[in-house]
C-alpha positions as CSV (number, residue, x, y, z in Angstrom):
1,X,-10.6,41.2,-53.7
2,X,-11.6,39.4,-56.9
3,X,-9.9,36.2,-58.1
4,X,-8.4,38.1,-61.1
5,X,-7.1,40.9,-58.8
6,X,-5.6,38.3,-56.5
7,X,-4.0,36.5,-59.4
8,X,-2.4,39.7,-60.8
9,X,-1.3,41.2,-57.5
10,X,0.0,38.1,-55.6
11,X,0.1,34.8,-57.6
12,X,1.6,36.1,-60.8
13,X,4.7,37.7,-59.2
14,X,5.1,34.7,-56.9
15,X,5.1,32.3,-59.8
16,X,7.9,34.2,-61.5
17,X,10.1,33.9,-58.4
18,X,9.4,30.2,-58.1
19,X,10.1,29.8,-61.8
20,X,13.5,31.4,-61.4
21,X,14.5,29.0,-58.7
22,X,13.0,25.9,-60.4
23,X,15.0,26.0,-63.6
24,X,18.6,25.7,-62.1
25,X,17.4,23.3,-59.5
26,X,15.6,21.1,-62.0
27,X,18.7,21.0,-64.3
28,X,21.0,20.2,-61.3
29,X,18.8,17.4,-60.0
30,X,18.6,15.8,-63.5
31,X,22.4,16.0,-63.8
32,X,22.8,14.4,-60.4
33,X,20.4,11.6,-61.3
34,X,22.2,10.7,-64.5
35,X,19.1,11.5,-66.5
36,X,18.8,13.7,-69.6
37,X,18.7,17.4,-68.5
38,X,15.5,17.9,-70.4
39,X,13.9,15.3,-68.1
40,X,14.3,17.7,-65.1
41,X,12.5,20.5,-67.0
42,X,9.7,18.2,-68.1
43,X,9.2,17.2,-64.4
44,X,9.1,20.8,-63.4
45,X,6.5,21.6,-66.0
46,X,4.3,18.6,-65.2
47,X,4.8,19.1,-61.4
48,X,3.7,22.7,-61.7
49,X,0.7,22.3,-64.0
50,X,-0.6,18.8,-63.1
51,X,0.2,18.4,-59.4
52,X,-0.5,22.1,-58.9
53,X,-4.0,21.8,-60.4
54,X,-5.0,18.4,-58.9
55,X,-3.1,18.2,-55.6
56,X,-4.5,18.8,-52.1
57,X,-2.1,21.5,-51.1
58,X,-2.8,25.0,-52.5
59,X,0.6,26.3,-51.9
60,X,2.9,23.3,-52.5
61,X,5.1,23.4,-55.6
62,X,6.0,20.1,-57.2
63,X,8.8,19.0,-59.5
64,X,12.1,17.0,-59.5
65,X,13.2,16.6,-55.9
66,X,16.8,16.4,-54.6
67,X,15.7,13.6,-52.3
68,X,14.9,11.4,-55.3
69,X,18.3,11.6,-56.9
70,X,19.9,8.6,-55.2
71,X,17.1,6.2,-56.1
72,X,16.7,7.5,-59.6
73,X,20.5,7.4,-60.3
74,X,20.5,3.8,-59.2
75,X,17.7,2.9,-61.5
76,X,19.2,4.8,-64.5
77,X,22.4,2.9,-64.0
78,X,20.6,-0.5,-63.7
79,X,17.8,-0.2,-66.2
80,X,18.6,2.8,-68.4
81,X,16.7,6.0,-68.8
82,X,13.6,4.9,-70.9
83,X,12.9,2.0,-68.5
84,X,13.3,4.4,-65.5
85,X,10.6,6.6,-67.1
86,X,8.4,3.5,-67.4
87,X,8.9,2.8,-63.7
88,X,7.9,6.4,-62.9
89,X,4.6,5.9,-64.8
90,X,3.8,2.7,-62.8
91,X,4.8,4.5,-59.5
92,X,2.3,7.2,-60.3
93,X,-0.4,4.7,-60.7
94,X,0.5,3.2,-57.3
95,X,0.4,6.7,-55.7
96,X,-3.1,7.3,-57.2
97,X,-4.3,4.0,-55.7
98,X,-2.8,4.9,-52.3
99,X,-4.6,8.3,-52.4
100,X,-7.9,6.7,-53.3
101,X,-7.7,4.2,-50.5
102,X,-7.2,7.1,-48.0
103,X,-3.7,6.0,-46.7
104,X,-2.1,9.4,-47.3
105,X,-2.5,10.5,-43.7
106,X,-0.9,7.3,-42.4
107,X,2.4,8.5,-43.8
108,X,2.5,11.1,-40.9
109,X,3.0,8.2,-38.5
110,X,6.5,7.8,-39.7
111,X,9.0,8.7,-37.0
112,X,10.5,12.2,-37.5
113,X,13.9,10.7,-36.5
114,X,13.6,8.3,-39.5
115,X,12.5,11.1,-41.9
116,X,15.3,13.5,-40.8
117,X,17.8,10.6,-41.0
118,X,16.6,9.8,-44.5
119,X,17.0,13.4,-45.6
120,X,20.4,13.6,-44.0
121,X,21.6,10.4,-45.8
122,X,20.3,11.8,-49.1
123,X,22.1,15.1,-48.4
124,X,25.4,13.4,-47.7
125,X,25.0,11.3,-50.9
126,X,24.3,14.4,-52.9
127,X,27.2,16.4,-51.5
128,X,29.8,13.6,-52.0
129,X,28.6,13.0,-55.6
130,X,28.4,16.6,-56.6
131,X,31.9,17.3,-55.2
132,X,33.1,15.1,-58.0
133,X,31.4,17.3,-60.6
134,X,32.8,20.4,-58.9
135,X,36.3,18.9,-59.4
136,X,35.5,18.4,-63.1
137,X,34.5,14.7,-63.0
138,X,31.2,12.8,-63.0
139,X,28.8,12.1,-60.1
140,X,28.6,8.7,-58.5
141,X,25.4,7.6,-56.6
142,X,27.5,5.5,-54.2
143,X,28.9,7.5,-51.3
144,X,32.0,5.3,-50.8
145,X,32.8,5.3,-54.5
146,X,32.3,9.1,-54.6
147,X,34.7,9.6,-51.7
148,X,37.3,7.4,-53.4
149,X,36.8,9.3,-56.6
150,X,37.6,12.6,-54.9
151,X,41.2,11.3,-54.4
152,X,41.5,9.5,-57.7
153,X,41.2,12.3,-60.2
154,X,43.2,15.5,-60.8
155,X,40.9,18.6,-60.3
156,X,39.9,20.8,-63.1
157,X,40.6,24.2,-61.6
158,X,38.2,26.1,-63.8
159,X,35.4,23.9,-62.6
160,X,36.6,24.4,-59.0
161,X,36.5,28.1,-59.4
162,X,33.0,28.2,-60.9
163,X,31.7,25.8,-58.1
164,X,33.3,27.8,-55.3
165,X,31.8,31.1,-56.7
166,X,28.4,29.4,-56.8
167,X,28.5,28.0,-53.3
168,X,29.7,31.4,-51.9
169,X,26.8,33.2,-53.6
170,X,24.3,30.6,-52.4
171,X,25.4,31.1,-48.8
172,X,26.0,34.9,-48.8
173,X,23.3,36.2,-51.1
174,X,20.4,35.8,-48.7
175,X,22.3,37.8,-46.0
176,X,22.6,40.8,-48.3
177,X,19.9,43.5,-47.4
178,X,17.0,43.1,-49.8
179,X,18.8,40.2,-51.4
180,X,15.7,38.1,-51.3
181,X,14.3,40.1,-54.2
182,X,16.2,37.7,-56.5
183,X,16.5,34.0,-55.5
184,X,20.0,32.9,-54.5
185,X,20.1,29.9,-57.0
186,X,19.4,32.1,-59.9
187,X,22.0,34.7,-58.9
188,X,24.6,32.1,-58.2
189,X,24.1,30.3,-61.5
190,X,24.0,33.6,-63.6
191,X,27.2,35.0,-61.9
192,X,29.0,31.6,-62.2
193,X,28.1,31.4,-65.9
194,X,29.4,35.0,-66.3
195,X,32.7,34.1,-64.7
196,X,33.0,31.1,-67.0
197,X,32.2,33.1,-70.2
198,X,34.4,36.1,-69.3
199,X,37.4,34.1,-68.1
200,X,37.4,31.7,-71.1
201,X,37.7,28.7,-68.7
202,X,37.4,25.2,-70.3
203,X,34.7,23.6,-68.2
204,X,31.8,21.2,-69.0
205,X,28.5,23.0,-69.6
206,X,24.9,21.9,-70.0
207,X,24.2,19.9,-73.2
208,X,20.7,19.8,-74.7
209,X,19.5,18.6,-78.1
210,X,19.1,21.3,-80.8
211,X,15.4,20.5,-80.6
212,X,14.6,20.0,-76.9
213,X,11.5,18.1,-77.5
214,X,13.4,15.6,-79.6
215,X,15.3,14.6,-76.5
216,X,12.3,13.3,-74.7
217,X,12.4,9.5,-74.1
218,X,9.6,7.1,-74.8
219,X,9.0,5.0,-71.6
220,X,9.8,1.3,-71.8
221,X,9.1,-1.7,-69.7
222,X,12.2,-2.5,-67.7
223,X,13.9,-5.9,-68.2
224,X,14.1,-8.0,-65.1
225,X,12.1,-10.1,-62.6
226,X,8.6,-9.1,-61.5
227,X,9.7,-8.8,-57.8
228,X,12.7,-6.7,-58.7
229,X,10.7,-4.3,-60.9
230,X,7.9,-4.1,-58.4
231,X,10.4,-3.2,-55.7
232,X,11.7,-0.4,-57.9
233,X,8.2,0.9,-58.6
234,X,7.3,0.9,-54.9
235,X,10.6,2.6,-54.1
236,X,9.8,5.6,-56.3
237,X,6.1,5.7,-55.2
238,X,6.9,5.5,-51.4
239,X,9.8,7.9,-51.4
240,X,8.0,10.5,-53.6
241,X,4.8,10.1,-51.5
242,X,6.5,10.5,-48.1
243,X,8.5,13.5,-49.3
244,X,5.4,15.2,-50.8
245,X,3.2,14.6,-47.8
246,X,5.8,15.8,-45.3
247,X,6.5,18.9,-47.4
248,X,2.7,19.6,-47.5
249,X,2.5,19.4,-43.8
250,X,5.5,21.7,-43.4
251,X,4.0,24.2,-45.8
252,X,0.8,24.3,-43.8
253,X,2.8,25.7,-40.9
254,X,3.9,28.7,-43.0
255,X,0.5,30.2,-43.9
256,X,-3.0,30.7,-42.5
257,X,-4.9,29.5,-45.6
258,X,-6.7,26.2,-46.1
259,X,-5.0,23.0,-44.8
260,X,-3.7,20.4,-47.2
261,X,-5.9,17.4,-48.1
262,X,-3.2,14.7,-47.9
263,X,-5.1,12.0,-49.7
264,X,-6.0,14.4,-52.6
265,X,-2.3,15.5,-52.6
266,X,-1.3,11.9,-53.1
267,X,-3.7,11.5,-56.0
268,X,-2.4,14.7,-57.6
269,X,1.2,13.6,-57.2
270,X,0.4,10.2,-58.7
271,X,-1.2,11.7,-61.8
272,X,1.7,14.0,-62.2
273,X,4.2,11.1,-62.0
274,X,2.2,9.2,-64.5
275,X,2.2,12.1,-67.0
276,X,5.9,13.0,-66.3
277,X,7.1,9.4,-66.9
278,X,5.0,9.2,-70.0
279,X,6.7,12.3,-71.4
280,X,10.2,11.1,-70.4
281,X,10.5,13.3,-67.3
282,X,11.9,12.7,-63.8
283,X,9.8,11.5,-60.9
284,X,7.7,14.4,-59.4
285,X,7.4,15.2,-55.7
286,X,6.4,18.1,-53.5
287,X,9.5,20.1,-52.6
288,X,9.9,22.3,-49.6
289,X,12.5,24.7,-51.1
290,X,10.2,25.9,-53.9
291,X,7.0,25.6,-51.8
292,X,8.4,27.8,-49.0
293,X,9.6,30.3,-51.6
294,X,6.1,30.3,-53.0
295,X,4.6,31.2,-49.7
296,X,7.2,33.7,-48.9
297,X,6.7,35.4,-52.3
298,X,3.1,36.1,-51.4
299,X,1.1,33.4,-53.2
300,X,-2.6,33.3,-52.3
301,X,-3.9,30.4,-54.4
302,X,-2.7,27.3,-56.3
303,X,-2.5,29.5,-59.5
304,X,1.0,30.4,-58.5
305,X,2.3,26.8,-58.7
306,X,0.4,26.2,-62.0
307,X,1.8,29.4,-63.6
308,X,5.4,28.5,-62.6
309,X,5.0,25.3,-64.6
310,X,3.7,27.4,-67.6
311,X,6.8,29.7,-67.4
312,X,9.1,26.7,-67.4
313,X,7.4,25.3,-70.5
314,X,7.7,28.5,-72.4
315,X,11.4,28.7,-71.4
316,X,12.0,25.2,-72.7
317,X,10.3,25.9,-76.0
318,X,11.8,29.3,-76.8
319,X,15.0,29.9,-74.7
320,X,16.5,26.4,-74.3
321,X,19.7,27.4,-76.1
322,X,20.5,29.9,-73.3
323,X,20.9,27.0,-70.9
324,X,23.9,25.5,-72.7
325,X,26.1,28.3,-71.4
326,X,25.6,27.1,-67.8
327,X,28.6,25.2,-66.3
328,X,27.9,21.8,-64.8
329,X,30.0,22.9,-61.8
330,X,27.6,25.7,-61.2
331,X,24.7,23.3,-60.9
332,X,26.9,21.1,-58.7
333,X,27.5,24.1,-56.4
334,X,23.8,24.7,-56.1
335,X,23.1,21.0,-55.2
336,X,26.0,20.9,-52.7
337,X,24.4,23.7,-50.7
338,X,20.9,22.1,-51.0
339,X,22.4,18.7,-49.9
340,X,24.1,20.3,-46.9
341,X,20.8,21.9,-45.8
342,X,19.2,18.5,-45.9
343,X,21.5,17.6,-43.0
344,X,19.8,19.9,-40.6
345,X,21.8,20.0,-37.4
346,X,19.1,21.9,-35.7
347,X,17.0,18.7,-35.5
348,X,19.7,16.9,-33.6
349,X,19.0,18.9,-30.4
350,X,15.3,17.9,-30.4
351,X,16.2,14.3,-31.2
352,X,18.7,14.2,-28.4
353,X,16.2,15.5,-25.9
354,X,13.7,12.8,-27.0
355,X,16.3,10.1,-27.0
356,X,16.0,9.4,-30.7
357,X,19.5,10.1,-31.9
358,X,20.1,6.3,-32.3
359,X,17.2,5.9,-34.7
360,X,18.5,9.0,-36.7
361,X,22.1,7.7,-36.8
362,X,21.0,4.2,-37.9
363,X,18.9,5.6,-40.7
364,X,21.7,7.9,-42.0
365,X,24.2,5.1,-42.0
366,X,21.7,2.7,-43.7
367,X,20.9,5.2,-46.4
368,X,24.6,5.9,-47.1
369,X,25.8,2.3,-47.1
370,X,22.9,0.2,-48.2
371,X,20.5,2.4,-50.1
372,X,17.5,4.6,-49.6
373,X,14.7,2.1,-48.9
374,X,17.0,-0.2,-47.0
375,X,18.2,2.6,-44.8
376,X,14.6,3.8,-44.1
377,X,13.4,0.2,-43.5
378,X,16.2,-0.3,-40.9
379,X,15.4,3.0,-39.3
380,X,11.7,2.2,-39.1
381,X,12.5,-1.2,-37.5
382,X,14.8,0.4,-34.9
383,X,12.1,3.0,-34.2
384,X,9.4,0.3,-33.8
385,X,11.6,-1.8,-31.5
386,X,12.5,1.3,-29.4
387,X,8.8,2.3,-29.2
388,X,7.8,-1.2,-28.0
389,X,10.5,-1.1,-25.4
390,X,9.4,2.3,-24.1
391,X,5.8,1.2,-24.2
392,X,6.5,-1.9,-22.1
393,X,9.3,-0.4,-20.0
394,X,8.7,-0.6,-16.3
395,X,10.8,1.2,-13.7
396,X,11.1,-0.6,-10.3
397,X,12.7,1.0,-7.3
398,X,13.0,-0.8,-4.0
399,X,14.1,0.9,-0.8
400,X,13.9,0.4,2.9
401,X,12.4,3.2,5.1
402,X,12.5,2.7,8.8
403,X,10.4,-0.4,9.6
404,X,8.9,-1.0,6.1
405,X,10.0,-1.6,2.5
406,X,8.7,0.6,-0.3
407,X,8.5,-0.5,-3.9
408,X,7.8,2.2,-6.5
409,X,6.6,1.0,-9.9
410,X,6.2,3.3,-12.9
411,X,5.5,3.1,-16.6
412,X,3.4,0.5,-18.3
413,X,3.1,-2.8,-16.5
414,X,2.7,-5.5,-19.1
415,X,3.8,-9.1,-19.4
416,X,7.3,-8.3,-20.7
417,X,8.1,-6.3,-17.6
418,X,6.6,-8.7,-15.1
419,X,9.8,-10.7,-14.7
420,X,11.8,-7.7,-13.6
421,X,9.2,-6.7,-11.1
422,X,8.8,-10.2,-9.6
423,X,12.6,-10.6,-9.2
424,X,12.8,-7.3,-7.2
425,X,9.8,-8.3,-5.1
426,X,11.3,-11.7,-4.2
427,X,14.5,-10.0,-2.9
428,X,12.5,-8.4,0.0
429,X,13.0,-10.3,3.3
430,X,10.0,-12.2,4.6
431,X,7.7,-11.0,7.4
432,X,8.1,-7.3,6.7
433,X,5.6,-4.6,5.9
434,X,5.7,-3.7,2.1
435,X,4.1,-0.7,0.5
436,X,3.8,-1.3,-3.2
437,X,3.1,2.0,-5.0
438,X,1.9,1.7,-8.6
439,X,2.3,4.9,-10.6
440,X,1.4,3.2,-13.9
441,X,-0.7,4.1,-16.9
442,X,-1.6,0.5,-17.9
443,X,-1.7,-3.0,-16.4
444,X,-2.4,-6.2,-18.3
445,X,-3.8,-9.4,-16.8
446,X,-0.4,-11.1,-16.6
447,X,1.0,-8.2,-14.5
448,X,-2.1,-8.3,-12.2
449,X,-1.8,-12.0,-11.6
450,X,1.9,-11.7,-10.9
451,X,1.4,-9.0,-8.3
452,X,-1.6,-10.7,-6.7
453,X,0.1,-14.1,-6.5
454,X,3.2,-12.6,-4.9
455,X,1.1,-10.6,-2.5
456,X,-0.9,-13.7,-1.4
457,X,2.3,-15.7,-1.0
458,X,4.1,-13.0,0.9
459,X,1.2,-12.5,3.3
460,X,1.0,-16.3,3.9
461,X,4.6,-16.2,5.1
462,X,3.7,-13.6,7.7
463,X,4.3,-10.4,5.7
464,X,2.0,-7.4,5.3
465,X,1.4,-5.9,1.8
466,X,-0.4,-2.6,1.0
467,X,-0.9,-1.8,-2.7
468,X,-1.3,2.0,-3.4
469,X,-2.6,2.5,-6.9
470,X,-3.3,6.1,-7.9
471,X,-5.3,5.1,-11.0
472,X,-6.8,2.0,-9.4
473,X,-5.6,-0.5,-12.0
474,X,-4.9,-3.1,-9.4
475,X,-8.0,-2.4,-7.4
476,X,-10.3,-2.6,-10.4
477,X,-8.7,-5.8,-11.7
478,X,-9.1,-7.4,-8.2
479,X,-12.8,-6.4,-8.1
480,X,-13.4,-7.9,-11.5
481,X,-13.6,-4.7,-13.5
482,X,-10.1,-4.1,-15.0
483,X,-9.3,-1.0,-17.0
484,X,-8.8,-1.4,-20.8
485,X,-7.4,2.0,-21.7
486,X,-4.3,4.0,-20.7
487,X,-4.9,6.7,-18.1
488,X,-3.6,10.2,-17.6
489,X,-1.9,10.0,-14.2
490,X,-1.9,13.7,-13.5
491,X,-5.6,14.3,-14.0
492,X,-7.7,13.9,-10.9
493,X,-8.3,15.4,-7.5
494,X,-5.3,15.4,-5.1
495,X,-7.6,14.7,-2.1
496,X,-8.8,11.4,-3.7
497,X,-5.1,10.4,-4.2
498,X,-4.2,11.5,-0.7
499,X,-7.0,9.4,0.9
500,X,-5.9,6.3,-1.0
501,X,-2.2,6.8,-0.5
502,X,-1.4,8.3,2.9
503,X,-2.9,6.1,5.5
504,X,-0.3,6.6,8.1
505,X,-1.3,8.3,11.3
506,X,-0.5,12.0,11.9
507,X,-1.3,15.2,10.1
508,X,-0.6,15.6,6.4
509,X,0.3,18.7,4.4
510,X,-1.4,18.5,0.9
511,X,0.9,21.1,-0.6
512,X,4.1,19.5,0.7
513,X,2.8,16.0,-0.3
514,X,1.9,17.2,-3.7
515,X,5.4,18.8,-4.2
516,X,7.1,15.6,-3.1
517,X,4.9,13.6,-5.5
518,X,5.9,15.9,-8.3
519,X,9.6,15.5,-7.6
520,X,9.2,11.7,-7.4
521,X,7.0,11.1,-10.4
522,X,7.1,14.0,-12.8
523,X,10.2,16.2,-12.2
524,X,12.6,14.1,-14.2
525,X,10.2,14.1,-17.2
526,X,9.9,17.9,-17.5
527,X,13.4,18.8,-16.3
528,X,15.0,18.8,-19.8
529,X,12.3,21.1,-21.2
530,X,12.4,23.5,-18.2
531,X,16.2,23.6,-18.3
532,X,16.0,24.6,-22.0
533,X,13.4,27.3,-21.3
534,X,15.5,28.6,-18.5
535,X,18.4,29.1,-20.9
536,X,16.4,30.5,-23.8
537,X,13.9,32.6,-21.9
538,X,10.1,32.5,-22.3
539,X,8.3,33.0,-25.6
540,X,4.6,32.3,-24.8
541,X,2.1,32.0,-27.5
542,X,-0.7,33.8,-25.6
543,X,-1.7,35.8,-22.6
544,X,-4.5,33.9,-20.9
545,X,-6.7,35.9,-18.6
546,X,-9.1,33.8,-16.6
547,X,-10.8,33.4,-13.3
548,X,-9.0,32.3,-10.1
549,X,-11.7,29.5,-9.7
550,X,-9.9,26.4,-8.5
551,X,-12.0,24.3,-11.0
552,X,-10.5,26.1,-14.0
553,X,-7.1,24.7,-15.1
554,X,-5.8,26.9,-17.9
555,X,-2.9,24.6,-19.0
556,X,-5.2,21.5,-19.0
557,X,-8.1,23.0,-21.0
558,X,-5.8,24.5,-23.6
559,X,-3.4,21.6,-23.8
560,X,-0.4,23.9,-23.3
561,X,2.9,23.1,-21.6
562,X,5.7,25.0,-19.9
563,X,6.6,28.2,-21.7
564,X,3.6,28.3,-23.9
565,X,1.1,30.3,-21.8
566,X,1.5,33.6,-19.9
567,X,-1.4,33.4,-17.4
568,X,-3.2,36.0,-15.3
569,X,-5.9,34.9,-12.9
570,X,-8.2,37.0,-10.7
571,X,-11.7,37.0,-9.4
572,X,-14.1,37.1,-12.3
573,X,-11.4,37.3,-15.1
574,X,-11.7,41.1,-14.9
575,X,-9.5,43.7,-16.8
576,X,-9.8,47.1,-15.2
577,X,-10.0,50.0,-17.6
578,X,-6.7,51.7,-18.4
579,X,-6.0,54.8,-16.2
580,X,-3.2,57.0,-17.5
581,X,-1.7,57.8,-14.1
582,X,1.0,56.2,-12.0
583,X,-0.4,57.7,-8.9
584,X,-3.8,55.9,-9.2
585,X,-4.9,53.8,-6.3
586,X,-6.3,51.2,-8.7
587,X,-4.7,47.8,-8.7
588,X,-2.0,48.0,-11.4
589,X,-0.9,44.4,-11.4
590,X,-3.3,43.4,-14.2
591,X,-2.2,46.3,-16.4
592,X,1.5,45.6,-15.7
593,X,1.0,42.0,-16.8
594,X,-0.8,43.1,-20.0
595,X,1.9,45.6,-21.0
596,X,4.7,43.1,-20.2
597,X,3.0,40.4,-22.3
598,X,2.4,42.7,-25.3
599,X,5.5,45.0,-25.2
600,X,8.1,42.6,-23.9
601,X,7.0,39.1,-24.7
602,X,5.3,40.1,-27.9
603,X,2.5,37.6,-27.5
604,X,0.4,37.2,-30.7
605,X,-2.9,36.4,-28.8
606,X,-4.7,37.6,-25.7
607,X,-7.5,35.3,-24.5
608,X,-10.1,36.3,-21.9
609,X,-11.8,33.1,-20.6
610,X,-14.9,33.1,-18.4
611,X,-16.6,30.0,-17.1
612,X,-19.9,28.5,-15.9
613,X,-20.9,28.5,-12.2
614,X,-18.8,31.5,-11.6
615,X,-19.0,32.8,-8.0
616,X,-17.9,36.3,-9.0
617,X,-20.8,36.6,-11.5
618,X,-23.3,35.3,-8.9
619,X,-21.9,37.8,-6.3
620,X,-22.2,40.6,-8.9
621,X,-25.8,39.7,-9.7
622,X,-26.9,39.3,-6.1
623,X,-24.8,42.2,-4.9
624,X,-23.6,40.0,-2.1
625,X,-20.1,41.4,-1.7
626,X,-20.0,43.3,1.6
627,X,-19.4,47.1,1.1
628,X,-16.0,48.2,2.4
629,X,-14.3,44.9,1.5
630,X,-11.7,44.4,-1.2
631,X,-14.0,42.0,-3.0
632,X,-16.7,44.7,-3.3
633,X,-14.2,47.2,-4.5
634,X,-12.8,44.7,-7.1
635,X,-16.2,43.8,-8.5
636,X,-17.0,47.4,-9.2
637,X,-14.7,46.9,-12.3
638,X,-17.4,44.5,-13.7
639,X,-20.4,46.8,-13.3
640,X,-20.3,47.7,-16.9
641,X,-20.8,44.0,-17.7
642,X,-23.8,44.0,-15.5
643,X,-25.2,47.1,-17.2
644,X,-25.0,45.3,-20.6
645,X,-27.4,42.5,-19.6
646,X,-30.4,44.7,-18.7
647,X,-31.2,43.2,-15.3
648,X,-30.9,39.6,-16.2
649,X,-30.7,37.0,-13.4
650,X,-28.8,34.5,-15.6
651,X,-25.3,34.2,-14.2
652,X,-24.1,32.1,-17.1
653,X,-25.2,34.7,-19.6
654,X,-23.5,37.4,-17.5
655,X,-20.3,35.4,-17.6
656,X,-20.3,35.4,-21.4
657,X,-21.2,39.2,-21.5
658,X,-18.4,39.8,-19.0
659,X,-15.9,38.2,-21.4
660,X,-16.8,40.6,-24.2
661,X,-16.7,43.6,-21.9
662,X,-13.2,42.7,-20.7
663,X,-12.1,42.5,-24.4
664,X,-13.3,46.1,-24.7
665,X,-11.5,47.0,-21.6
666,X,-8.3,45.5,-23.0
667,X,-8.5,47.9,-26.0
668,X,-8.3,50.9,-23.6
669,X,-4.6,50.0,-23.1
670,X,-2.4,51.9,-25.6
671,X,0.0,49.0,-26.2
672,X,-2.9,46.6,-26.9
673,X,-4.7,49.0,-29.2
674,X,-1.5,49.7,-31.1
675,X,-0.5,46.1,-31.5
676,X,-4.0,45.1,-32.7
677,X,-4.0,48.0,-35.3
678,X,-0.7,46.8,-36.6
679,X,-2.0,43.3,-37.1
680,X,0.4,41.6,-34.7
681,X,-2.1,40.9,-31.9
682,X,-5.6,39.4,-31.8
683,X,-8.1,39.3,-28.9
684,X,-10.2,36.2,-28.3
685,X,-13.1,35.6,-25.9
686,X,-13.7,32.1,-24.6
687,X,-16.0,30.4,-22.1
688,X,-15.4,27.1,-20.3
689,X,-18.4,25.0,-19.3
690,X,-17.5,23.1,-16.2
691,X,-20.3,20.6,-16.6
692,X,-19.5,19.7,-20.2
693,X,-15.7,20.2,-19.8
694,X,-15.9,22.1,-23.1
695,X,-14.5,25.4,-24.4
696,X,-16.5,27.8,-26.5
697,X,-15.7,31.0,-28.3
698,X,-17.8,34.0,-27.3
699,X,-19.4,36.0,-30.2
700,X,-18.6,39.6,-29.4
701,X,-21.8,40.9,-31.2
702,X,-24.6,38.9,-29.5
703,X,-22.6,37.0,-26.8
704,X,-23.5,33.6,-28.2
705,X,-21.3,30.6,-27.3
706,X,-19.8,29.2,-30.5
707,X,-18.5,25.6,-30.6
708,X,-14.8,25.3,-31.6
709,X,-14.3,23.7,-35.0
710,X,-11.1,21.8,-36.0
711,X,-8.9,23.5,-38.7
712,X,-9.5,22.1,-42.2
């Protein structure tokens, strides 16, 4: 499809939908910020045209953001509107410099608990302030003052009615069948305006200059100290940057198009803020509400975001008078719903599971009571302290078993945790046998010296100490070759661990020992996730069909965890051709798994993964499976793969060809064929090279191995 056809069919309609949402939101945000209402529309125009053209995200829509209202309102109150516009210009320059120095991606290191806490604090501030407007008063940027104001003024019942109607429509309209044809903010504002006009209620409405362009402010240099003004500039730059980058990342998860260039996005946002401030507009940022609407409306290129800015500009120039009929209480109702949605309760469950509710709560309280940047700074500080604690946290468990003492040490063993370990070790009576088991992912020199000194002293007093170290941190340090990087404790051969760990006489059961090791070391880590999956049921992202070879570990090579992969393993990763008969003697377990994955679990992807050094392929080439055996009978399902290689003796090539053949066999299943034709299922062929520990895609046309490339 040509670019013009794409523009007319997809981007043009999407831009109208975003435009319809942008106008009421921009006016409401300007009102909540204490800025001239025209400033919100200017920011919408500049955000759409400038940031849409220059930014690094093709689908992100920029404009005035609800998350900026608190900080802008405080600056307007302190410096006045023209000076706030000047600060916005300077903040844009800072953003451009940040983008040019490639620090945009570093913003993603900010703790999600801090980000969600910041948004929740902003949402609470918006809601409390706009409730004052809904009652007929004026918004206050301070939460405590807003709450006090709710009880200190008589309500204007006309404004209350308009606001309640707006909120009800914002909440209920998306639930109406096909209601998404018109955006909820537009419907809510239009209906609320109609209620105000038909009822003759005396409520405050939007006030614009007769000539909208005459209301634009010329930016001024704010009065104050250099440090104070610099702090204000950095506040706008950082908050706008963080919000824009997080929004861009979130939008990337909603589409399959090109990924956002975060540094370029930061430059585009900076240029937009410089232009918006110079024209007397609000600060600009990428906003998730308008961006998600853009994607949902079918946008295919950045033209949609740019065109939405053009429509807002035309509206301001030729239809501005129509805005003066809109009640301020209607805009307040829209912002109350937007503010409530910023306090996303759904994130609390994830934060609780990861133990980060404290960081979230501290950030929320800090934003509400002290201010946006102060609250975020406190949240970041708490998150950093908590991370350092977890990084250095060491668990020490001492217990007596029959005639010996066992000490289990887990976590990262660094100098800050040495004191706790040594205290526990010194409590063990002298002259005993001590087994010190180290299940650690890092050990520094201070920890090694502490353990080695205690071991030498304990043995001098007649004791016996055996150090069991799964990842050999202690052993390597003792031999003069200490490790310098964290290890992955669960990667390795069990037999190596067993030989180092279980030196007691008597037979051992590797399966039982492995299960006990899982319960002791790992079970408590995965228990919350498995319990959640047990309640919710499984929703795997793929059906993974691979060989039963013990050297191929599907979850490891695909970096997938519990609940993410529905796996079928057999000799040779074979998929028998579909046979439409329940009475067939063919093994139906593979077909049953395929149908269950596609029809019940609704997996979006099926992967067939072969591998190098495959015994099944060697047996197929050499015809070494004994006739009359189940293996011989099973490998007959792969003879079509053998026929496609024209007598080759290359088992690795046959393994790749076999992957493509099994994809063809998958398409003989009606459920697979139907799902693929409907576009809800894709089939992927992969090949794992054991020697290289590398996954490849298999080209279905010429059986070539294609290296995986990162998404861009």
